[in-house]
C-alpha positions as MATLAB code, in Angstrom:
seq = 'XXXXXXXXXXXXXXXXXXXXXXXXXXXXXXXXXXXXXXXXXXXXXXXXXXXXXXXXXXXXXXXXXXXXXXXXXXXXXXXXXXXXXXXXXXXXXXXXXXXXXXXXXXXXXXXXXXXXXXXXXXXXXXXXXXXXXXXXXXXXXXXXXXXX';
ca = [
     -55.031  -81.461   57.879;
     -54.451  -83.542   60.863;
     -57.749  -82.453   62.524;
     -59.521  -83.302   58.903;
     -57.732  -86.765   58.780;
     -58.609  -87.439   62.433;
     -62.184  -87.284   61.450;
     -61.764  -89.391   58.324;
     -61.131  -92.857   59.941;
     -58.148  -94.781   59.632;
     -59.187  -96.487   56.431;
     -60.025  -93.496   54.646;
     -57.351  -91.348   55.164;
     -55.367  -91.826   52.260;
     -58.779  -91.138   50.277;
     -59.411  -87.977   52.029;
     -55.848  -86.872   52.106;
     -55.751  -87.138   48.092;
     -59.051  -85.186   47.670;
     -58.239  -82.315   50.108;
     -54.909  -81.872   48.575;
     -56.770  -81.045   45.067;
     -58.296  -77.736   46.853;
     -54.669  -76.981   47.738;
     -53.158  -77.308   44.042;
     -55.383  -74.791   42.831;
     -54.606  -71.625   41.448;
     -56.239  -68.892   43.058;
     -58.714  -68.636   46.163;
     -62.023  -68.878   44.418;
     -61.059  -71.982   42.599;
     -59.846  -73.309   45.905;
     -63.131  -72.777   47.790;
     -65.029  -74.347   44.785;
     -62.741  -77.475   44.711;
     -63.006  -77.456   49.035;
     -66.933  -77.381   48.397;
     -66.877  -80.388   45.647;
     -64.572  -82.282   47.932;
     -66.961  -82.101   50.680;
     -70.056  -82.804   48.850;
     -68.523  -86.267   47.444;
     -67.725  -87.184   50.944;
     -71.023  -86.054   52.361;
     -72.962  -89.105   51.588;
     -70.213  -91.649   53.222;
     -68.824  -89.647   56.019;
     -71.134  -86.645   56.759;
     -69.432  -85.871   60.124;
     -66.315  -85.104   57.966;
     -68.138  -83.200   55.440;
     -69.731  -80.806   58.229;
     -66.072  -80.468   59.694;
     -65.221  -79.185   56.379;
     -67.885  -76.902   55.812;
     -67.161  -75.279   59.163;
     -63.163  -75.207   58.749;
     -63.257  -73.761   54.682;
     -62.481  -70.284   55.454;
     -59.893  -70.859   57.992;
     -57.967  -73.683   56.172;
     -57.967  -71.782   52.857;
     -57.433  -68.191   54.325;
     -53.632  -68.177   53.084;
     -55.246  -68.440   49.406;
     -56.002  -64.716   49.782;
     -52.270  -63.909   49.876;
     -49.844  -63.408   46.823;
     -48.569  -66.692   45.241;
     -45.009  -65.868   46.610;
     -46.246  -66.049   50.241;
     -48.449  -69.128   50.007;
     -45.760  -71.750   50.520;
     -44.878  -70.003   53.589;
     -48.258  -69.547   55.082;
     -49.974  -72.820   54.345;
     -47.917  -74.541   57.242;
     -47.829  -74.133   60.726;
     -44.054  -75.079   61.247;
     -42.704  -71.899   61.667;
     -44.846  -71.136   64.287;
     -44.648  -74.374   66.040;
     -40.666  -73.809   65.674;
     -41.252  -70.470   67.426;
     -43.712  -72.064   70.163;
     -40.617  -74.763   71.064;
     -38.163  -72.125   71.313;
     -40.282  -70.030   73.717;
     -41.007  -73.170   75.623;
     -37.566  -74.278   75.806;
     -36.144  -71.106   77.190;
     -38.969  -70.459   79.624;
     -38.317  -74.200   81.170;
     -34.792  -73.076   81.546;
     -35.667  -70.291   83.884;
     -38.203  -72.627   85.686;
     -39.796  -70.220   88.113;
     -40.320  -66.516   87.092;
     -40.396  -63.768   90.071;
     -43.268  -61.993   88.413;
     -45.505  -61.840   85.187;
     -43.599  -59.035   83.847;
     -40.276  -61.255   83.776;
     -42.199  -63.519   81.534;
     -43.300  -60.885   78.918;
     -39.576  -59.500   78.872;
     -38.041  -62.882   78.167;
     -40.979  -64.078   75.533;
     -40.971  -60.427   74.202;
     -36.812  -60.734   73.500;
     -37.335  -64.311   71.933;
     -40.053  -62.770   69.709;
     -37.991  -59.704   68.672;
     -34.839  -62.138   68.013;
     -37.154  -64.166   65.929;
     -38.575  -61.341   63.958;
     -34.753  -60.174   63.225;
     -33.881  -63.551   62.096;
     -37.008  -63.797   59.930;
     -36.162  -60.362   58.521;
     -32.802  -61.207   57.165;
     -33.308  -64.558   55.962;
     -34.838  -63.600   52.619;
     -34.964  -67.354   51.462;
     -36.614  -68.658   54.589;
     -39.551  -66.297   55.220;
     -41.522  -63.301   53.723;
     -39.572  -60.146   53.128;
     -40.569  -56.486   54.077;
     -40.304  -55.958   50.221;
     -42.983  -58.902   49.562;
     -45.185  -57.480   52.503;
     -45.065  -53.683   51.076;
     -47.862  -54.162   48.157;
     -50.335  -55.606   50.518;
     -50.287  -52.692   52.995;
     -53.222  -50.658   52.779;
     -51.670  -47.957   54.473;
     -49.994  -45.391   52.134;
     -47.569  -43.806   54.819;
     -45.809  -47.269   55.305;
     -42.577  -47.260   53.366;
     -39.635  -49.252   53.370;
     -36.215  -48.251   53.787;
     -33.798  -47.375   50.780;
     -31.517  -50.572   50.457;
     -27.919  -50.155   49.273;
     -26.730  -52.743   46.732;
];
């Protein structure tokens, strides 16, 4: 959305933001893609560069719509990823100079494992294994039994 608004110019940001939001409000992926194209076509006469950018970005921007409804609220934002990148940056700056590349891999790997564990136990904040299982195309993947 930030990149899109950067192409819209200062005076048109509110209008573009409102138009684009209509695509995100759709119930399924097909409807979202159709609305995205309608918005791009409406903007094309006045802002052709923005419409071209929308044409190029359509599949990337709306990729989250291919996931189940329960996951979309978690996927449409990059906030968790930005938070994770900030945590990696903070921890690596504390160390300062690493003796070798393996040391960097170990530290960042440990941070990623810690984050994975955190996401796995915080059911309300991120996707759970239970909600991810139906999306797997590998029948050998199964979830461990949970005690009540």
